[in-house]
Structure formats: structure tokens, C-alpha cells
C-alpha positions as CSV (number, residue, x, y, z in Angstrom):
1,X,0.0,0.0,0.0
2,X,1.1,3.5,-0.7
3,X,-0.2,6.7,1.0
4,X,0.6,10.0,-0.7
5,X,-0.3,13.6,-0.8
6,X,-2.2,14.5,-4.0
7,X,-2.6,18.1,-4.9
8,X,-5.0,17.4,-7.8
9,X,-6.9,14.2,-7.0
10,X,-8.9,12.6,-9.8
11,X,-12.6,13.6,-9.9
12,X,-13.7,10.0,-9.8
13,X,-11.7,9.4,-6.6
14,X,-13.2,12.5,-5.0
15,X,-16.7,11.4,-5.9
16,X,-16.0,7.9,-4.6
17,X,-14.8,9.2,-1.2
18,X,-17.7,11.7,-1.0
19,X,-20.4,9.1,-1.9
20,X,-18.8,6.5,0.4
21,X,-18.9,8.9,3.4
22,X,-22.5,10.0,2.5
23,X,-23.6,6.3,2.3
24,X,-22.0,5.5,5.7
25,X,-23.4,8.6,7.4
26,X,-26.9,7.9,6.0
27,X,-26.7,4.3,7.3
28,X,-26.1,5.6,10.8
29,X,-28.0,8.9,10.9
30,X,-30.5,8.9,8.0
31,X,-30.5,11.4,5.1
32,X,-28.7,14.7,5.8
33,X,-31.1,16.7,3.6
34,X,-28.2,19.1,3.0
35,X,-29.0,22.4,1.3
36,X,-26.9,25.5,0.8
37,X,-28.1,28.8,2.1
38,X,-27.1,32.2,0.7
39,X,-28.4,35.4,2.3
40,X,-27.4,38.7,0.6
41,X,-27.9,42.3,1.7
42,X,-28.0,44.8,-1.2
43,X,-28.5,48.5,-1.6
44,X,-31.4,49.7,-3.8
45,X,-29.0,49.9,-6.8
46,X,-28.1,46.2,-6.3
47,X,-24.6,46.8,-4.9
48,X,-23.6,44.2,-2.3
49,X,-23.5,45.3,1.4
50,X,-22.9,41.9,2.9
51,X,-23.7,38.2,2.8
52,X,-24.0,35.0,4.7
53,X,-23.2,31.5,3.3
54,X,-24.4,28.5,5.3
55,X,-25.9,25.1,4.8
56,X,-28.5,23.2,6.6
57,X,-28.1,19.5,7.2
58,X,-29.2,17.0,9.9
59,X,-31.5,19.6,11.3
60,X,-28.9,22.3,12.0
61,X,-27.7,25.4,10.2
62,X,-23.9,25.7,9.9
63,X,-22.8,29.3,9.1
64,X,-19.7,29.0,6.8
65,X,-19.2,32.8,6.8
66,X,-20.8,36.1,7.3
67,X,-19.3,39.3,5.9
68,X,-20.4,42.9,5.9
69,X,-18.6,45.6,3.8
70,X,-16.4,47.8,6.0
71,X,-18.3,50.9,5.0
72,X,-21.6,49.3,6.0
73,X,-20.6,47.9,9.4
74,X,-22.2,49.1,12.6
75,X,-25.7,49.5,11.0
76,X,-27.2,46.2,12.0
77,X,-26.7,44.5,8.6
78,X,-24.9,41.5,10.1
79,X,-27.7,41.0,12.6
80,X,-30.3,41.2,9.8
81,X,-28.4,38.7,7.7
82,X,-28.1,36.3,10.7
83,X,-31.8,36.7,11.6
84,X,-32.8,36.0,8.0
85,X,-30.6,32.9,7.9
86,X,-32.1,31.7,11.2
87,X,-35.6,32.3,9.9
88,X,-34.9,30.2,6.8
89,X,-33.3,27.5,8.9
90,X,-36.4,27.3,11.0
91,X,-38.5,27.0,7.8
92,X,-36.3,24.1,6.9
93,X,-37.1,22.5,10.3
94,X,-33.7,23.1,11.9
95,X,-33.4,23.0,15.6
96,X,-30.4,25.3,15.9
97,X,-27.4,27.0,14.3
98,X,-23.6,26.8,14.9
99,X,-20.6,28.7,13.6
100,X,-16.8,28.9,14.2
101,X,-15.1,32.3,14.3
102,X,-11.7,33.6,15.1
103,X,-11.2,35.6,18.4
104,X,-10.4,38.7,16.3
105,X,-13.5,38.3,14.2
106,X,-17.0,38.2,15.6
107,X,-17.4,36.1,18.8
108,X,-19.1,39.0,20.6
109,X,-21.4,39.6,17.7
110,X,-22.7,36.0,17.9
111,X,-23.0,36.2,21.7
112,X,-25.1,39.4,21.4
113,X,-27.3,37.4,19.0
114,X,-27.9,34.6,21.5
115,X,-25.1,32.2,20.6
116,X,-23.1,30.4,23.4
117,X,-19.6,29.1,23.2
118,X,-19.2,25.3,23.2
119,X,-15.5,25.0,22.2
120,X,-12.3,26.7,21.3
121,X,-8.9,25.8,19.8
122,X,-5.9,27.8,21.0
123,X,-3.3,29.1,18.5
124,X,-5.6,28.9,15.5
125,X,-4.4,31.1,14.0
126,X,-1.2,31.7,16.0
127,X,-1.8,34.2,18.8
128,X,-5.6,33.8,18.6
129,X,-8.4,31.3,19.1
130,X,-10.9,29.5,16.9
131,X,-14.2,29.7,18.8
132,X,-17.3,27.5,18.2
133,X,-20.7,28.9,19.1
134,X,-24.2,27.6,18.8
135,X,-27.8,28.7,19.3
136,X,-30.7,26.4,19.7
137,X,-34.1,27.5,18.4
138,X,-36.0,25.0,20.7
139,X,-35.4,22.9,23.7
140,X,-33.5,19.8,22.8
141,X,-34.3,16.3,24.2
142,X,-31.1,15.1,25.9
143,X,-30.6,11.4,25.9
144,X,-27.1,10.8,27.3
145,X,-27.5,7.1,26.7
146,X,-26.9,7.8,23.0
147,X,-23.7,9.8,23.5
148,X,-20.4,8.2,22.9
149,X,-18.5,7.1,26.0
150,X,-16.7,10.0,27.6
151,X,-18.7,12.6,25.6
152,X,-19.4,14.6,28.8
153,X,-16.1,14.0,30.5
154,X,-14.0,17.1,31.3
């Protein structure tokens, strides 16, 4: 067997890996019902003020990124983008949303909008943290018997 780095893997190999993982996941957790989500904020003339890219799957919204033009910051556009994404996620029957952000980016923004931290990685990027935050839209049933061993260990 040979294990190598490949900078340009074959499309068939990529598809095989992707489909293999999807099949395995579906066998354990059911269909993911994955859908991309794009929310855009535009001026009347159509120029872009900001945007949010996310995806919904397995009943959650993951926020890939949220960006507001520097000239438009401080006017509530980010909060409106986030609220619109959360609204759409609820329409898609999601129970919550989660995001990762760097400590120099927007952790306080997400906290102000009801998100709570559930994890962080130090020195990502160097000198900073990568912070994971989540927000639930409804009370979640907690059945610890389904959690992997040690999931709640500190």
C-alpha cells in the first residue's frame, strides 16, 4: 500500500470518497437533507453590502461565513443577515445553528445574538483562538445514553 499527498486528485476518486462517506453517514443517521443557504444584503442599486453563506443538514444550520462591507458595518446589517438565515433554517425544520469564528473576528457579535460558546482551539491562527458557538431554536431532548463514551467528561 502507498499513502501519498495528491494536490490534484482525480474527480472519480473525490466522488467515490464523497459518496462513500455519505452512504456511511446515512446508514447511521439517516439522510442529511443538505441544502446550501445564501443570504445577501444589497442597496437599492443592487450593490452588495454583505452576505452569509451557510448550509442546513441533519436539522442544523452551519454558518460558513458572514461578511459585511467595512463601509456598511455598525448599522445592523450583520444581525439582519443572521436573523434571516435563522428564519430560513427554522423554515427548513432546523433546531439550531452553529458557527466557528476567530477571536479577532466576531465572537461578541454572535454572543449578542444569542449564541453560546461550546468549544475553542488555541493558537488557531497563531496568537488567537478559533471559537465554536451555537444557538438552539427550541429545547432539545437530551438522551445521554446515545452519547459516545466519555462525551461529557471534562
